[in-house]
SEKOL-96909 format. One record per residue (C-alpha): residue in one letter; y, z negated, x. Coordinates in steps of 0.02 Angstrom, whole numbers, plus 32768, in hexadecimal, padded with zeros to 4 digits. Example, Ala and Ser with C-alpha at 12.3 -4.5 7.8 and 13.67 -1.06 7.14 Angstrom:
# residues 2
A7F1F7E7A8267S7FCB7E9B82AC
# end
This chain:
# residues 349
MB3787A71ABE6DB3C579C7AC0ERB365797DACA1AB35B78D4AC4ASB2F97924ABBCQB27A7979AC2FNB1C97939AC45KB1B078E2ACECIB126792BAD5BLB0E978D8ADFBVB093794AAE78VB02878F6AEFEDAFE5795BAF91DAFDC7938B04CNAFF079F3B070LB0AD7A08B07BPB0B37AC7B05FSB0457AB4AFC4LB0AE7A20AF88KB1517A80AF98QB1087B1BAF48IB0CD7ABFAEADGB1727A60AEA4AB1D17B05AEA6QB1607B50AE1FLB1807ABCADABGB2357A96ADD5EB2857B06AD51QB2277AB9ACBFYB2047A06ACF3DB2507971AD4CVB1E17975ADE7SB1BD78EDAE68LB157790CAF05AB0E67896AF67KB08278BEB003SB009782BAFF2GAFB177C3AF6FAB00C7725AFA7LB0B67778AF92AB08177BCAEE8LB059770CAEAAQB10476D0AEE4IB15B775EAE88CB0F6773CADEAMB12D7685ADE9QB1E376B5ADFFEB1E67742AD80KB14F775FAD12PB129781BAD0CDB0E77876AC73LB05E78CEACD7IB01978CCAD88LAFD4795EADEDLAF657908AE6EDAF117956AF04IAE607915AF23EAE4C7935AFDDMAECC78C5B032PAEB87857B0CCGAEB5779BB0B4MAEC47782AFF9DAE78781EAFAAGAE92785AAEF9FADFF77F9AEB2EAE3E7754AEFATAEF07778AEC1LAEB4779AAE10KAE4A76FCAE12RAEE27693AE3ELAF4A76E8ADB7RAEC676C1AD34LAEC17609AD68NAF7C75F9AD46RAF9B75D7AC8EYB0497625AC99LB00F76C5ACEEGAF5C76D7ACB4SAF7F774DAC23IAFDD77D2AC88PAF7D7878AC7DVAF3F78B4AD28IAF0D7966AD58FAEAE7974ADFBLAEDD79F9AE79TAE4F7A30AEE9GAE147ABCAF59NAD627A82AF3DHAD087AE6AEB7DAC627A88AEB0TAC267A3FAE0BEAC027993AE53TACB97978AE81QACF579AEADD6VAC78793EAD7BRACAB78AAADE6GAD6278CEADC3LAD4E78D7AD07AACE2783AAD09SAD6D77DFAD67GADEB7807ACDEAAE3F78AAAD11RAE727918AC7FDAE5779C0ACD7FAE417A20AD7AIAEAC7AA9ADC7TAE6A7B00AE61KAED67B28AEF7PAF2C7B97AF22VAF837B7BAE7CEAFAD7C0EAE0AKB0547BEBADB6SB02C7C28AD05IAF8B7BC2ACFELAFE57B2AAD43LB0707B31ACC1HAFF57B51AC34RAF867ABDAC62IB0187A48AC77EB0637A78ABCFLAFBA7A64AB7BHAFA079B3ABBDLB053797DAB9DRB04279B3AAE8FAF9C7959AAD8SAFE478BCAB27SB07A78C2AAB3YB00A78D6AA1AQAF9B7846AA54TB03377D6AA6DQB0777801A9C0LAFCE77DDA972EAFBE7737A9CCNB06E7706A998TB04A7732A8E2VAFAA76CAA8E2AB005763BA939KB091763DA8B7MB013763BA828SAFB475ACA87CDB055754CA89CSB08D7560A7E7VAFEB7515A7A7AAFF0748CA82ALB0A57462A803AB0827457A749FAFF173E2A76BAB0597375A7E0EB0E8736EA760LB06C7337A6DAIB03472A7A748EB0E87274A76FCB1127271A6B6RB09571E4A69CDB10C7166A6EAEB1C97151A6ECNB1E471F1A74DTB202729BA703GB1AC733AA739EB24E7369A792HB22372E6A816VB19F7353A868AB21173EBA86BRB2A17387A8B5TB23A7331A93CSB1EC73D8A96EKB29B741FA982YB2D27388A9E8VB23A739AAA5ADB2697451AA75MB31F7426AA9CLB2F17398AB13GB26C7401AB6ARB2E37493AB84RB364741EABCFLB2E473D1AC45IB2B3747FAC80EB36C74A9AC9DMB37C7407AD02GB2EA743EAD70LB27F73A7AD42FB1C273A0AD2EAB1AD7452AD70EB0EF7442AD7FEB0D873F9ACD0LB15F744EAC6BTB15E750BAC71PB19F756EABDBTB0E97583ABA6DB0CA74C7ABAFLB16574A7AB46QB12F7526AAC4MB08A74CAAAB4MB0E27422AAA4VB1547461AA1ARB0BE74A5A9BAAB06573FFA9D4AB0F4738BA9A5PB0D87390A8E6FB02F733BA8FFHB073729FA954DB0507230A8BCIAFB67287A879GAF5671E3A88BKAFBB7199A7FCIAF4471F4A789AAECC7162A7A3IAF4E70D7A78ASAF587080A6E1DAFE870A7A66CRB0006FEAA65DIB0396FEBA712LB08F7094A718LB0F67075A67CKB1206FBEA69APB1DF6FAFA68EDB1E66F11A6F8RB1BD6EEAA7ACLB1026EF4A7D3DB0AC6E51A802DB0456E47A8A1GAFA26E78A84DEAFF06F0BA7F3FB0466F46A891TAFA16F3FA8F0LAF556FB1A86BMAFEC7025A870KAFDD7037A92DRAF2F707FA915HAF7B7123A8D6TAF917156A98DVAED9714BA9BEIAEA1718FA915GAF137225A92CEAED2723DA9DCEAE1E7242A99DIAE4672B9A90ELAE9D7332A983KAE157322AA07NAD96735AA983MAE0773E8A949LAE187427A9FCAAD5B741FAA14RAD45748FA97BTADD07509A9ADPADDA7503AA6CTAE49759EAA75QAED6753EAA1EQAF1574EAAABCYAFAE74A0AA67LAF357423AA18HAF1B73DBAAC7YAFD473AFAAC9AAFCB7372AA15RAF3F72F9AA44MAFA472B3AAD6IB04272A3AA6CAAFE8724BA9DEAAF9B71CFAA58SB03471ACAAC5HB0D771BDAA64HB0E07100AA48EB0BF70D4AAFERB153708DAB5EFB18D70BBAC0CDB1827003AC40GB0CD6FF5AC06KB0F26F89AB6DGB0C7700CAAEAYB0277035AA8DPAF98705FAA7ARAF687053AB34GAFFE7007AB8BLB017709FABFAAB0AE70A0AC6DEB11E7120ACC0NB0C071BEACF4QB01E717EACA9IB06C71B3AC04PB05B7270ABEALB10272C9ABF8CB0F0730EAB47GB0DF725BAB08RB17A7223AB67IB1E172B1AB1DMB19C7293AA6FAB1C671D8AA7AVB28071FDAA8DAB27F7283AA05DB21E7214A98BVB2887178A9A5YB32C71D7A998DB2F77224A8F3AB2B9717DA8B1LB361712EA8DAVB3D571B0A88CDB36971DAA7F4NB37D7181A74ERB2E97115A71DVB2BB70C0A67AYB2E97015A6BERB3857045A724KB40870CAA743GB3FE7131A7DFMB46770FAA873KB4FC7158A8B1HB4D871CEA940TB53C7163A9BBEB4D570C8A990AB4327126A9A3CB46C716AAA4CRB49570BAAA87IB3E47080AA5FIB3967116AAB7LB40570FDAB51DB3E27043AB54GB328706DAB59KB33870D3ABF9NB2A870ABAC70TB2677025ABFBSB2397074AB54FB2547126AB92DB2467190AC2FGB2F4718DAC7CRB2EE7247ACA3VB2CD7271ABECVB35A71FCABBADB3CE7258AC33AB39F72FBABDDFB3BE72A9AB34EB469726BAB6ASB49D7317ABAAIB477736CAB03HB49772DEAA88GB51E7344AA33EB4A673D3AA0ELB4257357A9CFAB4A6730BA959AB4D373B8A917EB41A73DFA8F9AB4027339A89DKB49A735DA830KB45C740DA80BSB3B373C8A7D7AB4057346A766CB46673D0A70FRB3C77434A6F2AB371739CA6A6RB3F77382A622
# end
C-alpha cells in the first residue's frame, strides 16, 4: 500500500519500550508517529493531523486526561478519535476516560490482534461519521445557497453572485494560508466555514424595499441609509439562526460577514465604522471578493468593468478600503480570479 494512502496513527506513551513495540506492531499497516509525552503529541497533531491517537493515561507532567482535554479544546483537533492505553483496570478510570471523550480503552501490555481490530473498528466508524456529516452539510449548503440566490435575485444581481463570491473567498483564503498570514485565524477549517458562510452576506436585503433594491439610478442619502441597514438586519437574522441551530458553526462566520463586509480598513465604512483588525478577518476577505464581483459583473444600469480596471480599483483601495494583506493576496492570484469570473459568465449565458 502507498504510504500516502495509509491512515495516520499517533502513539503517545512515556514508556519507550512500550512505545516502540506498539509502533512496530502498527508500522506495516499504518503511517505511525511516536510521541513520548502529551506536549510532544500536541505539537505533532498541529503539524500533521492524525486519523487516530493511541494515548497512554499514566504519564508524568501532562497525563492522558489533560492531553485529551487540550485536544478537545482545539477546534482543528477536537474530532480526532482517541483510544486510551492503560495498565489500570479499575472501573473508575475507564468511566472517567469515556466521560472525557475517549472512544475506547486498550489495556497494557497490548495484544496485537486486539489492537489492530480496535483501531480498524474506530477508523471505519470515524470515516462513516465524516461521510455522514459531509452529506448533511452538502444538503444544508444546497438549501442555504438556493435561499441566498433567491434573495440576490430581488435586486440587480443574479443568483450567480453568491456562487462567485464564495469561490473568490475560497481562492483568497487559500492564498493567504499559502502566504503564511493570519495563522491563528485562518486554518483550513476556518476557511471552510467562511466559504460556507459567504452566500449569506446580503441576507439582510430580504427586509429592504424593492423600490430601493430595484432603483436603476443612484440612491439618495435617505435611500442609502435604508440600504445600509441590510448589514445589521442580516446580522440579527443569522444570530437568531445560530441560536436555533448552535451546532452549525458556519453561521457564526455568516453573522460576522453579514455585519462587516461593508466596513472599511480605514474606519470609514458601515454600519459601525470599524477599522483594521476590529473588522473580522472573514469580513475583510469578503469585502474584496464582493467588490471585485460587483465591478466586473454586468448590472441593469451599467456594463461590467474590464478585469484590469477592477484590479486597479482594488489595488488603489489597499489599506484604505481594504486590508493590504488581503489585497496582496488578490494581486498575486488576479489571473485565476479573472478566469473564474469568465467561466461563471459563460455558465450564465
